[in-house]
N, C-alpha and C positions, 0 to 999 in steps of 0.2 A: 502493501500500498504503500499511497504515495505520502509524504510527510507535512502537512499544514504548516505555512508560515505563522509565526505567535504575533498577533497582535502587537503586544508590550518586549518588544526584545533586547538584549545586550547589545550595547555598541562601547566602542574604544575608542575613549578620547587622545589625541594628542599632539603636543605643543608643537604648533610650528613655525615658531621661531629656529626651535632647536633641529629641528629638521633639515632649515636650509642650513644648517652650521655643521651637521653632522656629515655632510657632504663633502667638507672641504678636511675635517679632520678624522682619525681614523676611529674614534672615540662611537659605539655605537649605542650610548648609553641614554635614551632619551624618555621626558618623562608622560606618562601615562593614566589615563585615567578610564575607569570602566562605569558606566552608568547605564540607565534605561531611559527608552524614549516609543511614545506609543505611533508608530508607523500610519495608522488613520490620518492621527490630526498632523505630525507633522512628519510632511515624506520626503523633504530635503534635510541636506546633512546638516547636520548639529553643530555650532560655534558656542561656545562656553569661554566665558573669561576665566580663567583657574591660575592657581601658585605654581610655576615651575621653578621645584627646587636647586635644578642644574642652572636655570638664567638666572634665581632668588629676586624675579617678581612675578609681577601676575603679567600671562601672557594669554592670547586666544588659543583653546586648542581645539582641532576642529576633529569630526567624526573621519574614520579610516575603513576600509575594508576588512572586515572580517573573515 
């Protein structure tokens, strides 16, 4: 049987400024958060302002593909 997609699914948020810097450096450590979103109410990618311990400031964290 086919598995139905959940309405309220888990999403991973990743720091957008660390991702840009990680291509220049060899370090792969990136700030990530796990949260939930309702796929019916917010079909677009989620972006939240969260604290990044690597940057030591509040930055925009965007949804990545899981």
